N, C-alpha and C positions, 0 to 999 in steps of 0.2 A: 571498503564501503564506498559507494558511489552515490552522489546526490545530483539531482537535476532540477532545474527551474525553467519554467516557460514564462517569458516576459512579453507583454503587449505594450507598446509605446513606452518601453523601459520600465514598466511597473510589473513586479512579479504577480502572476495570477494563479500559478500552480507550482507545487513542489512535490518531489518524491525522493525516497531514500531506499537503498537496497544494500544489504550486507551479504558477504560471501563466506561460506564455510565448507571447504572441500568441494563437493559436488552440489551443494545446496546454495540457492539464492533465496534470501529472506527479505521480502518487501516489508519494510518497517514503517513506511509513511507514504501516503498519497493524499494530497489535499488540493482542492481547487477553490479559489475564491468564490464566494456566493454570487457575485455579479457575473461570473463567467461559466457557470455550470450549464449543462445540457447543450454544449457546443462542440463536443468531441475532444475537449482538452484533456479530460481525465483519461480517455482511451489513448490519446497520443502519449501522454507521459507514462502511463502504465506500460504501453508497448515499448517505450524507451527502456524501462526497467527490465522487461523480458529480453530485449535485445542485448542489454548489458550483461544479463545472466548468461546468455549464450556466448558472448565474447569472453567471459571468464570460465568457460567450459563447464558450466553447471548443467546437470542433467535433471535436476529437480528444482521446483520453485514453490515457495510457500508464502502465505500471508494470512492475516486474520482480519475478519470483517464482522462488525456487529450485525446480528441478524435483523435488527430493526433499520439498518441502513439499506433500504431497498435499491437505491441507485447504485451503490457499490456492489451489492450482491448481484445485480443484473449485469453490471459491467464485467465483473470477473467471470460470471457464467458465459457471457458472450465471447470472452477471450479463451474459453476452454477449461476454466477451473471447475473443480467439483468439490463438494463437501467431503471432508475426510472424517472429521469428528467435531464435537462441540466441546468447548472449554467452559469451566465454571470459574468465576472470579469472586473474590471476597474483598470488599473495601475495608481497609485498615484505618482505624482512627486512633487517637491518643489513648482511648480506653483499652486498646490491645497492648499497650506498652506501659506496664506499671513503673512508677518512679523508682 
């Protein structure tokens, strides 16, 4: 697993994480501080994850993006990602775990 952080004036403003499994790179986290968005930082740190996947000889890259996160959907589309499928999630609460 590789993690990367972008700092401005020694303060972290963005972070990303990627895991590797055989020929797959799996981006598991990308975040940019709210005061630093729309400045190309997300694109830079995402590109760093793509470059890292290439360095680890990955031929495939995957990530998950909430469909209501328009900025992330747009970013990944601009970097060449395409929709493969949609997942369904279920929130688990204590009600799902009987005592």
